[in-house]
All heavy atoms as an XYZ file, in Angstrom:
655
protein
N     -58.349     -3.919    -62.822
C     -57.677     -4.419    -61.630
C     -56.185     -4.068    -61.752
O     -55.623     -4.171    -62.838
C     -57.861     -5.948    -61.538
C     -57.111     -6.546    -60.408
S     -57.482     -8.315    -60.159
C     -57.846     -8.870    -61.730
N     -55.583     -3.701    -60.662
C     -54.178     -3.344    -60.635
C     -53.336     -4.624    -60.530
O     -53.768     -5.611    -60.011
C     -53.883     -2.415    -59.515
O     -54.243     -3.015    -58.262
C     -54.620     -1.093    -59.648
N     -52.137     -4.531    -61.089
C     -51.218     -5.670    -60.990
C     -49.858     -5.246    -60.478
O     -48.864     -5.924    -60.705
C     -51.056     -6.360    -62.380
O     -50.628     -5.395    -63.323
C     -52.366     -6.991    -62.848
N     -49.795     -4.115    -59.807
C     -48.500     -3.656    -59.288
C     -48.151     -4.363    -58.000
O     -48.912     -5.125    -57.469
C     -48.484     -2.114    -59.093
C     -49.537     -1.649    -58.154
O     -49.707     -2.240    -57.084
O     -50.237     -0.623    -58.453
N     -46.950     -4.092    -57.498
C     -46.468     -4.792    -56.305
C     -46.548     -3.923    -55.058
O     -45.881     -4.243    -54.056
C     -45.003     -5.248    -56.514
O     -44.217     -4.110    -56.819
C     -44.904     -6.246    -57.649
N     -47.333     -2.868    -55.069
C     -47.478     -2.052    -53.896
C     -48.306     -2.813    -52.862
O     -49.045     -3.728    -53.211
C     -48.169     -0.712    -54.195
O     -49.461     -0.990    -54.823
C     -47.359      0.158    -55.138
N     -48.145     -2.505    -51.566
C     -48.851     -3.261    -50.559
C     -50.359     -3.277    -50.814
O     -50.936     -2.284    -51.259
C     -48.501     -2.495    -49.268
C     -47.244     -1.826    -49.559
C     -47.276     -1.443    -51.018
N     -50.951     -4.360    -50.508
C     -52.380     -4.533    -50.652
C     -53.108     -3.790    -49.558
O     -52.778     -3.924    -48.383
C     -52.700     -6.025    -50.583
C     -54.061     -6.465    -51.083
C     -54.341     -5.973    -52.485
C     -54.132     -7.988    -51.066
N     -54.104     -3.018    -49.960
C     -54.884     -2.229    -49.009
C     -56.341     -2.670    -49.128
O     -56.760     -3.274    -50.144
C     -54.838     -0.713    -49.289
O     -55.395     -0.442    -50.593
C     -53.400     -0.192    -49.227
N     -57.128     -2.324    -48.106
C     -58.559     -2.631    -48.184
C     -59.208     -1.898    -49.377
O     -60.045     -2.500    -50.064
C     -59.238     -2.205    -46.858
C     -60.723     -2.407    -46.753
C     -61.117     -3.868    -46.919
C     -61.266     -1.861    -45.431
N     -58.804     -0.689    -49.615
C     -59.376      0.060    -50.738
C     -59.034     -0.573    -52.060
O     -59.890     -0.614    -52.951
C     -58.891      1.508    -50.680
C     -59.404      2.322    -49.541
C     -58.695      1.984    -48.216
O     -57.524      1.507    -48.245
O     -59.317      2.179    -47.164
N     -57.817     -1.055    -52.236
C     -57.424     -1.701    -53.459
C     -58.223     -3.024    -53.631
O     -58.699     -3.332    -54.754
C     -55.948     -2.034    -53.485
C     -55.539     -2.797    -54.731
C     -54.070     -3.072    -54.748
N     -53.769     -4.027    -55.793
C     -52.562     -4.558    -56.004
N     -51.552     -4.151    -55.281
N     -52.380     -5.414    -56.987
N     -58.377     -3.770    -52.576
C     -59.159     -4.983    -52.636
C     -60.585     -4.725    -53.095
O     -61.129     -5.375    -53.954
C     -59.140     -5.740    -51.312
C     -57.801     -6.301    -50.979
S     -57.753     -7.067    -49.326
C     -58.800     -8.533    -49.598
N     -61.187     -3.702    -52.475
C     -62.594     -3.314    -52.759
C     -62.688     -2.929    -54.259
O     -63.600     -3.332    -55.005
C     -63.044     -2.156    -51.918
C     -64.515     -1.813    -52.064
C     -64.892     -0.592    -51.238
N     -64.349     -0.555    -49.910
C     -64.850     -1.171    -48.860
N     -65.906     -1.920    -49.003
N     -64.289     -1.120    -47.668
N     -61.722     -2.127    -54.750
C     -61.767     -1.663    -56.137
C     -61.563     -2.824    -57.107
O     -62.194     -2.896    -58.152
C     -60.679     -0.599    -56.348
N     -60.676     -3.734    -56.750
C     -60.394     -4.899    -57.621
C     -61.596     -5.809    -57.700
O     -61.945     -6.326    -58.801
C     -59.160     -5.668    -57.153
C     -57.839     -4.956    -57.431
O     -57.887     -3.905    -58.142
O     -56.829     -5.376    -56.911
N     -62.285     -6.062    -56.564
C     -63.462     -6.849    -56.530
C     -64.526     -6.226    -57.400
O     -65.184     -6.879    -58.246
C     -63.972     -7.093    -55.105
C     -62.994     -7.985    -54.340
C     -65.376     -7.721    -55.108
C     -63.188     -8.003    -52.822
N     -64.730     -4.908    -57.176
C     -65.749     -4.196    -57.958
C     -65.452     -4.308    -59.457
O     -66.339     -4.449    -60.250
C     -65.825     -2.749    -57.478
N     -64.173     -4.140    -59.796
C     -63.784     -4.220    -61.187
C     -64.105     -5.593    -61.786
O     -64.571     -5.680    -62.951
N     -63.918     -6.635    -61.024
C     -64.238     -7.991    -61.492
C     -65.741     -8.119    -61.757
O     -66.152     -8.905    -62.576
C     -63.803     -9.027    -60.462
C     -62.354     -9.367    -60.473
S     -61.990    -10.406    -61.911
C     -60.313    -10.871    -61.549
N     -66.514     -7.365    -60.993
C     -67.960     -7.452    -61.085
C     -68.551     -6.431    -62.052
O     -69.750     -6.439    -62.282
C     -68.588     -7.264    -59.701
C     -68.236     -8.288    -58.624
C     -68.762     -7.850    -57.268
C     -68.721     -9.670    -59.013
N     -67.692     -5.557    -62.582
C     -68.176     -4.507    -63.447
C     -68.963     -3.473    -62.752
O     -69.874     -2.852    -63.310
N     -68.588     -3.232    -61.488
C     -69.289     -2.283    -60.612
C     -68.338     -1.192    -60.115
O     -67.156     -1.317    -60.330
C     -69.915     -3.005    -59.410
C     -70.941     -4.071    -59.763
C     -72.293     -3.459    -60.219
O     -72.459     -2.257    -60.077
O     -73.128     -4.261    -60.707
N     -68.898     -0.219    -59.404
C     -68.007      0.734    -58.752
C     -67.713      0.278    -57.340
O     -68.481     -0.502    -56.763
C     -68.723      2.129    -58.716
O     -69.941      1.986    -57.994
C     -68.973      2.649    -60.088
N     -66.625      0.741    -56.743
C     -66.239      0.228    -55.431
C     -67.297      0.441    -54.337
O     -67.348     -0.361    -53.400
C     -64.957      1.046    -55.098
C     -64.341      1.305    -56.431
C     -65.534      1.562    -57.341
N     -68.089      1.461    -54.461
C     -69.092      1.707    -53.388
C     -70.163      0.633    -53.337
O     -70.889      0.532    -52.319
C     -69.745      3.068    -53.600
C     -70.521      3.206    -54.923
O     -69.895      2.941    -55.964
O     -71.708      3.559    -54.848
N     -70.248     -0.230    -54.326
C     -71.196     -1.367    -54.334
C     -70.753     -2.477    -53.390
O     -71.588     -3.214    -52.873
C     -71.374     -1.860    -55.760
C     -72.188     -3.168    -55.806
C     -72.033     -0.832    -56.657
N     -69.465     -2.565    -53.125
C     -68.912     -3.659    -52.332
C     -68.753     -3.225    -50.878
O     -67.793     -2.479    -50.540
C     -67.571     -4.145    -52.882
C     -67.008     -5.301    -52.100
C     -67.689     -4.510    -54.379
N     -69.659     -3.665    -50.032
C     -69.594     -3.347    -48.581
C     -68.676     -4.352    -47.867
O     -68.505     -5.498    -48.304
N     -68.177     -3.903    -46.707
C     -67.288     -4.788    -45.943
C     -67.914     -6.129    -45.549
O     -67.183     -7.119    -45.491
C     -66.839     -4.072    -44.646
C     -65.912     -2.903    -44.915
O     -65.440     -2.731    -46.041
O     -65.631     -2.223    -43.979
N     -69.193     -6.147    -45.269
C     -69.871     -7.362    -44.803
C     -70.819     -7.943    -45.828
O     -71.570     -8.844    -45.468
C     -70.598     -7.026    -43.515
C     -69.621     -6.653    -42.407
O     -68.639     -7.375    -42.205
O     -69.858     -5.639    -41.749
N     -70.740     -7.517    -47.106
C     -71.565     -8.112    -48.126
C     -71.056     -9.516    -48.448
O     -69.856     -9.743    -48.445
C     -71.542     -7.294    -49.410
C     -72.299     -5.965    -49.292
O     -73.087     -5.852    -48.358
O     -72.027     -5.077    -50.120
N     -71.971    -10.417    -48.741
C     -71.576    -11.776    -49.200
C     -71.118    -11.641    -50.626
O     -71.906    -11.337    -51.529
C     -72.743    -12.713    -49.044
C     -72.411    -14.150    -49.231
N     -72.040    -14.691    -50.431
C     -72.336    -15.144    -48.351
C     -71.793    -15.965    -50.318
N     -71.972    -16.253    -49.023
N     -69.834    -11.795    -50.863
C     -69.264    -11.546    -52.199
C     -69.821    -12.439    -53.274
O     -69.956    -12.011    -54.430
C     -67.732    -11.635    -52.119
C     -67.105    -10.620    -51.168
C     -65.590    -10.895    -50.977
C     -67.331     -9.220    -51.659
N     -70.176    -13.650    -52.948
C     -70.747    -14.548    -53.949
C     -72.155    -14.074    -54.335
O     -72.570    -14.206    -55.480
C     -70.795    -16.005    -53.470
C     -69.414    -16.646    -53.194
S     -67.980    -15.738    -53.624
C     -66.944    -16.004    -52.206
N     -72.860    -13.501    -53.369
C     -74.195    -12.961    -53.670
C     -74.106    -11.761    -54.636
O     -75.049    -11.489    -55.369
C     -74.905    -12.543    -52.390
C     -75.412    -13.725    -51.605
O     -75.397    -14.875    -52.110
O     -75.796    -13.534    -50.420
N     -72.970    -11.057    -54.574
C     -72.728     -9.949    -55.476
C     -72.357    -10.410    -56.886
O     -72.367     -9.590    -57.825
C     -71.644     -9.001    -54.926
C     -71.967     -8.254    -53.623
C     -70.740     -7.421    -53.208
C     -73.167     -7.372    -53.816
N     -72.042    -11.683    -57.017
C     -71.720    -12.222    -58.341
C     -70.285    -12.721    -58.499
O     -69.904    -13.101    -59.603
N     -69.540    -12.669    -57.422
C     -68.120    -13.165    -57.524
C     -68.141    -14.666    -57.547
O     -68.762    -15.321    -56.727
C     -67.356    -12.663    -56.307
C     -65.849    -12.561    -56.449
C     -65.507    -11.539    -57.540
C     -65.230    -12.077    -55.155
N     -67.499    -15.259    -58.552
C     -67.396    -16.736    -58.620
C     -65.949    -17.175    -58.426
O     -65.049    -16.360    -58.297
C     -67.966    -17.190    -59.949
C     -67.242    -16.676    -61.198
O     -66.075    -16.336    -61.091
O     -67.885    -16.573    -62.226
N     -65.765    -18.498    -58.417
C     -64.432    -19.028    -58.097
C     -63.390    -18.627    -59.124
O     -62.222    -18.421    -58.741
C     -64.475    -20.545    -57.944
O     -64.950    -21.154    -59.168
N     -63.708    -18.507    -60.356
C     -62.714    -18.117    -61.348
C     -62.268    -16.672    -61.119
O     -61.108    -16.341    -61.278
C     -63.307    -18.257    -62.766
C     -63.511    -19.727    -63.163
S     -62.002    -20.750    -62.977
C     -61.005    -20.070    -64.256
N     -63.215    -15.813    -60.757
C     -62.839    -14.425    -60.469
C     -61.993    -14.339    -59.201
O     -61.071    -13.530    -59.105
C     -64.098    -13.550    -60.351
C     -64.763    -13.378    -61.674
C     -66.026    -12.560    -61.529
N     -66.622    -12.305    -62.871
C     -67.875    -12.145    -63.128
N     -68.751    -12.233    -62.130
N     -68.332    -11.892    -64.322
N     -62.337    -15.135    -58.197
C     -61.561    -15.181    -56.974
C     -60.111    -15.626    -57.297
O     -59.181    -15.019    -56.803
C     -62.181    -16.089    -55.930
C     -61.272    -16.241    -54.703
C     -63.588    -15.577    -55.482
N     -59.992    -16.583    -58.125
C     -58.663    -17.073    -58.551
C     -57.855    -15.965    -59.219
O     -56.687    -15.720    -58.924
C     -58.731    -18.280    -59.445
C     -57.427    -18.872    -59.870
C     -56.586    -19.257    -58.693
C     -57.684    -20.037    -60.794
N     -58.539    -15.162    -60.035
C     -57.895    -14.015    -60.707
C     -57.395    -13.014    -59.665
O     -56.296    -12.438    -59.775
N     -58.249    -12.734    -58.680
C     -57.863    -11.811    -57.614
C     -56.710    -12.347    -56.820
O     -55.717    -11.594    -56.493
C     -59.058    -11.555    -56.674
C     -60.201    -10.764    -57.296
C     -61.438    -10.851    -56.407
C     -59.850     -9.314    -57.590
N     -56.729    -13.598    -56.468
C     -55.601    -14.241    -55.738
C     -54.296    -14.057    -56.505
O     -53.257    -13.730    -55.918
C     -55.906    -15.712    -55.435
C     -54.668    -16.449    -54.961
C     -57.070    -15.836    -54.425
N     -54.340    -14.318    -57.807
C     -53.129    -14.205    -58.601
C     -52.617    -12.763    -58.638
O     -51.411    -12.516    -58.465
C     -53.362    -14.706    -60.025
C     -53.651    -16.216    -60.152
C     -54.065    -16.554    -61.560
C     -52.461    -17.011    -59.712
N     -53.502    -11.821    -58.820
C     -53.134    -10.427    -58.845
C     -52.574     -9.966    -57.519
O     -51.575     -9.308    -57.418
C     -54.300     -9.539    -59.316
N     -53.306    -10.294    -56.444
C     -52.894     -9.851    -55.130
C     -51.632    -10.585    -54.658
O     -50.890    -10.048    -53.884
C     -54.016    -10.045    -54.156
C     -55.228     -9.178    -54.439
C     -55.236     -8.026    -55.179
C     -56.556     -9.378    -53.988
N     -56.526     -7.530    -55.237
C     -57.339     -8.323    -54.504
C     -57.204    -10.337    -53.201
C     -58.711     -8.213    -54.244
C     -58.519    -10.233    -52.939
C     -59.267     -9.178    -53.470
N     -51.394    -11.776    -55.163
C     -50.138    -12.466    -54.851
C     -48.948    -11.759    -55.367
O     -47.837    -11.894    -54.827
N     -49.113    -10.917    -56.405
C     -48.046    -10.089    -56.918
C     -47.512     -9.101    -55.944
O     -46.458     -8.458    -56.187
C     -48.430     -9.441    -58.233
C     -48.577    -10.374    -59.379
O     -47.951    -11.458    -59.381
N     -49.396    -10.039    -60.329
N     -48.238     -8.863    -54.847
C     -47.784     -7.891    -53.864
C     -46.753     -8.450    -52.926
O     -46.203     -7.767    -52.085
C     -49.012     -7.363    -53.010
O     -49.514     -8.471    -52.258
C     -50.056     -6.746    -53.876
N     -46.503     -9.765    -53.063
C     -45.481    -10.381    -52.228
C     -46.017    -11.165    -51.068
O     -45.222    -11.779    -50.323
N     -47.317    -11.133    -50.823
C     -47.880    -11.928    -49.732
C     -48.163    -13.342    -50.245
O     -48.499    -13.525    -51.402
C     -49.114    -11.303    -49.112
C     -50.254    -11.129    -50.128
C     -48.794     -9.948    -48.466
C     -51.538    -10.699    -49.509
N     -48.010    -14.348    -49.380
C     -48.192    -15.718    -49.791
C     -49.694    -16.129    -49.829
O     -50.143    -17.048    -49.124
C     -47.431    -16.514    -48.741
C     -47.530    -15.679    -47.521
C     -47.524    -14.258    -47.982
N     -50.468    -15.433    -50.605
C     -51.921    -15.626    -50.687
C     -52.214    -16.812    -51.614
O     -51.683    -16.961    -52.665
C     -52.589    -14.366    -51.213
C     -54.111    -14.350    -51.206
C     -54.648    -14.468    -49.798
C     -54.622    -13.072    -51.837
N     -53.139    -17.662    -51.122
C     -53.592    -18.806    -51.909
C     -55.077    -18.842    -51.962
O     -55.760    -18.232    -51.097
C     -53.090    -20.142    -51.253
C     -51.587    -20.252    -51.214
C     -51.153    -21.506    -50.487
O     -51.997    -22.383    -50.166
O     -49.935    -21.602    -50.255
N     -55.617    -19.478    -52.964
C     -57.069    -19.543    -53.183
C     -57.784    -19.989    -51.912
O     -58.809    -19.463    -51.490
C     -57.397    -20.500    -54.334
C     -58.858    -20.621    -54.622
C     -59.511    -19.644    -55.375
C     -59.591    -21.692    -54.161
C     -60.895    -19.748    -55.623
C     -60.959    -21.779    -54.395
C     -61.581    -20.830    -55.141
N     -57.256    -21.020    -51.217
C     -57.885    -21.518    -50.028
C     -58.050    -20.530    -48.887
O     -58.952    -20.630    -48.079
N     -57.133    -19.565    -48.866
C     -57.222    -18.521    -47.822
C     -58.538    -17.734    -47.956
O     -59.091    -17.329    -46.952
C     -56.059    -17.510    -47.922
C     -54.731    -18.062    -47.569
N     -53.633    -17.982    -48.407
C     -54.315    -18.734    -46.454
C     -52.596    -18.531    -47.800
N     -53.007    -19.027    -46.624
N     -58.959    -17.503    -49.207
C     -60.146    -16.705    -49.431
C     -61.406    -17.568    -49.567
O     -62.513    -17.117    -49.218
C     -59.992    -15.827    -50.649
C     -58.768    -14.842    -50.634
C     -58.813    -13.975    -51.878
C     -58.766    -14.009    -49.336
N     -61.244    -18.749    -50.062
C     -62.401    -19.617    -50.378
C     -63.207    -19.915    -49.106
O     -64.402    -20.150    -49.238
C     -61.933    -20.890    -51.014
N     -62.591    -19.945    -47.974
C     -63.297    -20.303    -46.736
C     -64.013    -19.071    -46.114
O     -64.662    -19.236    -45.078
C     -62.378    -20.976    -45.751
C     -61.190    -20.088    -45.356
C     -60.139    -20.888    -44.554
O     -59.514    -21.794    -45.107
O     -59.995    -20.559    -43.400
N     -63.920    -17.885    -46.744
C     -64.525    -16.685    -46.253
C     -65.423    -16.102    -47.334
O     -65.216    -16.343    -48.493
C     -63.494    -15.679    -45.806
C     -62.571    -16.218    -44.786
N     -62.915    -16.400    -43.458
C     -61.258    -16.624    -44.862
C     -61.884    -16.902    -42.801
N     -60.873    -17.051    -43.625
N     -66.406    -15.318    -46.926
C     -67.342    -14.776    -47.916
C     -67.512    -13.272    -47.936
O     -68.265    -12.738    -48.746
C     -68.750    -15.369    -47.666
O     -69.178    -14.987    -46.341
C     -68.744    -16.897    -47.785
N     -66.775    -12.570    -47.091
C     -66.910    -11.107    -47.058
C     -65.581    -10.409    -47.264
O     -64.524    -11.005    -46.954
C     -67.526    -10.605    -45.711
O     -66.573    -10.878    -44.658
C     -68.854    -11.260    -45.415
N     -65.631     -9.162    -47.693
C     -64.411     -8.385    -47.835
C     -63.734     -8.214    -46.500
O     -62.492     -8.305    -46.402
C     -64.758     -7.022    -48.460
C     -63.571     -6.067    -48.597
C     -62.420     -6.648    -49.433
C     -64.033     -4.781    -49.248
N     -64.488     -8.019    -45.417
C     -63.850     -7.829    -44.086
C     -63.070     -9.069    -43.746
O     -61.953     -8.997    -43.244
C     -64.954     -7.590    -43.052
C     -64.392     -7.337    -41.624
C     -65.444     -7.112    -40.599
N     -66.514     -6.222    -40.973
C     -66.432     -4.875    -40.818
N     -65.365     -4.368    -40.301
N     -67.473     -4.148    -41.160
N     -63.628    -10.258    -43.943
C     -62.904    -11.504    -43.632
C     -61.675    -11.663    -44.509
O     -60.623    -12.068    -43.994
C     -63.821    -12.694    -43.792
N     -61.799    -11.307    -45.789
C     -60.628    -11.360    -46.661
C     -59.525    -10.451    -46.210
O     -58.371    -10.774    -46.232
C     -61.021    -11.069    -48.102
C     -61.782    -12.163    -48.825
C     -62.305    -13.330    -48.281
C     -62.075    -12.244    -50.165
N     -62.903    -14.089    -49.200
C     -62.783    -13.431    -50.414
C     -61.850    -11.393    -51.284
C     -63.231    -13.783    -51.668
C     -62.302    -11.734    -52.533
C     -62.972    -12.942    -52.729
N     -59.935     -9.215    -45.830
C     -58.931     -8.231    -45.355
C     -58.242     -8.749    -44.112
O     -57.043     -8.547    -43.962
C     -59.646     -6.892    -45.116
C     -58.766     -5.826    -44.586
C     -58.936     -5.123    -43.438
C     -57.541     -5.326    -45.135
N     -57.915     -4.249    -43.242
C     -57.037     -4.308    -44.297
C     -56.823     -5.625    -46.273
C     -55.866     -3.643    -44.570
C     -55.631     -4.956    -46.528
C     -55.173     -3.975    -45.692
N     -58.982     -9.357    -43.195
C     -58.327     -9.927    -42.006
C     -57.287    -10.986    -42.357
O     -56.227    -11.006    -41.798
C     -59.378    -10.533    -41.056
C     -60.201     -9.461    -40.341
O     -59.784     -8.331    -40.211
N     -61.382     -9.843    -39.899
N     -57.597    -11.812    -43.355
C     -56.623    -12.818    -43.854
C     -55.419    -12.132    -44.422
O     -54.287    -12.459    -44.105
C     -57.299    -13.741    -44.919
C     -56.205    -14.573    -45.599
C     -58.372    -14.615    -44.280
N     -55.636    -11.125    -45.250
C     -54.518    -10.411    -45.888
C     -53.657     -9.714    -44.835
O     -52.435     -9.764    -44.899
C     -55.041     -9.410    -46.944
C     -53.975     -8.428    -47.355
C     -55.592    -10.180    -48.144
N     -54.296     -9.110    -43.833
C     -53.535     -8.442    -42.799
C     -52.634     -9.459    -42.042
O     -51.462     -9.179    -41.745
C     -54.469     -7.712    -41.811
C     -55.034     -6.456    -42.372
C     -55.869     -5.761    -41.292
O     -56.744     -6.355    -40.727
N     -55.539     -4.499    -41.092
N     -53.171    -10.645    -41.741
C     -52.342    -11.663    -41.081
C     -51.174    -12.060    -41.975
O     -50.091    -12.194    -41.487
C     -53.231    -12.896    -40.732
C     -54.065    -12.706    -39.497
C     -54.663    -14.001    -38.996
N     -55.460    -14.703    -39.960
C     -56.772    -14.457    -40.196
N     -57.380    -13.532    -39.483
N     -57.404    -15.142    -41.088
N     -51.433    -12.229    -43.223
C     -50.379    -12.678    -44.161
C     -49.357    -11.565    -44.361
O     -48.180    -11.837    -44.657
C     -50.940    -13.070    -45.519
C     -51.758    -14.352    -45.507
C     -52.487    -14.555    -46.839
C     -50.938    -15.575    -45.142
N     -49.740    -10.286    -44.227
C     -48.799     -9.185    -44.291
C     -48.104     -8.907    -42.966
O     -47.313     -7.996    -42.884
C     -49.560     -7.896    -44.794
C     -50.036     -8.016    -46.183
C     -50.688     -6.741    -46.726
O     -50.277     -6.256    -47.735
N     -51.676     -6.210    -46.017
N     -48.503     -9.632    -41.942
C     -47.841     -9.474    -40.616
C     -48.537     -8.466    -39.702
O     -47.969     -8.113    -38.667
N     -49.761     -8.076    -40.036
C     -50.516     -7.152    -39.179
C     -51.518     -7.981    -38.418
O     -51.977     -9.029    -38.839
C     -51.289     -6.152    -39.999
C     -50.371     -5.230    -40.790
C     -50.272     -5.350    -42.170
C     -49.627     -4.246    -40.157
C     -49.460     -4.513    -42.908
C     -48.804     -3.419    -40.924
C     -48.702     -3.526    -42.290
N     -51.931     -7.435    -37.233
C     -52.978     -8.076    -36.464
C     -54.279     -7.319    -36.749
O     -54.326     -6.124    -36.515
C     -52.649     -8.027    -34.957
O     -51.414     -8.638    -34.741
C     -53.741     -8.697    -34.174
N     -55.285     -7.992    -37.292
C     -56.511     -7.323    -37.567
C     -57.193     -6.690    -36.351
O     -57.051     -7.229    -35.264
C     -57.448     -8.418    -38.131
C     -56.547     -9.522    -38.489
C     -55.361     -9.427    -37.613
N     -57.823     -5.579    -36.542
C     -58.493     -4.848    -35.425
C     -59.751     -5.558    -35.057
O     -60.361     -6.200    -35.807
C     -58.737     -3.441    -35.803
């Protein structure tokens, strides 16, 4: 997982999630239920901490109420000041 301060992208999120799961990024689909893939709350917390280093005010609760990468990306886009498509 990366810990730099470059802007968070969908591709980086996918790669970081896959890394937490010991998988390749192609395993993580936009609409896959991340907990069904094996992501647990401790791993989510690790992602929140790493992604918070990008400067967005991301908190565990922002992601805990969603279960897919697409939903997480929409949250991140809002926090970065973008309007999700």
